[in-house]
C-alpha positions in Angstrom: -11.7 -20.9 -1.5 -8.6 -23.1 -1.8 -5.1 -21.7 -1.7 -4.7 -22.6 -5.4 -7.9 -20.7 -6.3 -6.6 -17.7 -4.3 -3.3 -17.8 -6.1 -4.9 -18.0 -9.5 -7.1 -15.0 -8.7 -4.0 -13.0 -7.4 -2.0 -14.0 -10.5 -4.8 -12.7 -12.8 -5.0 -9.4 -10.9 -1.3 -8.8 -10.2 0.6 -10.8 -12.8 4.1 -12.0 -11.8 4.1 -9.8 -8.7 1.5 -12.2 -7.1 4.3 -14.6 -6.1 7.5 -12.6 -6.5 9.9 -12.4 -3.6 10.6 -8.7 -4.5 7.0 -7.6 -4.4 5.9 -5.6 -1.3 2.2 -4.7 -0.6 1.9 -1.1 0.5 -1.4 0.3 2.0 -1.8 4.1 2.0 -3.4 6.0 4.9 -6.5 6.2 2.7 -6.7 2.4 2.3 -5.4 2.3 -1.3 -3.2 -0.7 -2.1 0.0 -0.5 -4.2 2.7 -3.0 -5.0 6.3 -1.9 -4.7 9.2 -3.6 -6.3 12.1 -4.0 -3.8 14.5 -4.5 -6.8 14.1 -0.8 -7.5 16.1 0.0 -4.4 19.3 -1.6 -5.8 18.6 -1.4 -9.6 17.0 1.8 -11.0 15.9 0.0 -14.2 13.1 -1.6 -12.2 10.1 0.7 -11.5 9.4 1.3 -7.8 5.6 0.9 -8.5 5.2 -1.2 -11.6 2.0 -1.1 -13.7 -0.1 -4.0 -12.7 -0.5 -6.7 -13.9 3.1 -7.4 -14.7 3.4 -9.9 -17.5 7.1 -9.8 -18.1 9.9 -9.2 -15.6 13.6 -10.3 -15.8 13.9 -9.9 -12.0 11.0 -12.1 -11.1 11.9 -14.7 -8.4 9.0 -16.9 -7.3 8.3 -17.5 -3.6 8.6 -21.1 -2.5 5.4 -22.7 -1.1 
């Protein structure tokens, strides 16, 4: 798969979190994967673990390629 195909699949599954600088991938001891929003540490209006896929977020900042 190409990088563009991988990103498209991630965007469908995660929404905006797929390429957001604030998104952190967290893996539990049981192997479950969660996405944490680092903005929640400084701004309580952002959920720590947003419902995925995120389709609208004022704090979204895309990662540069």
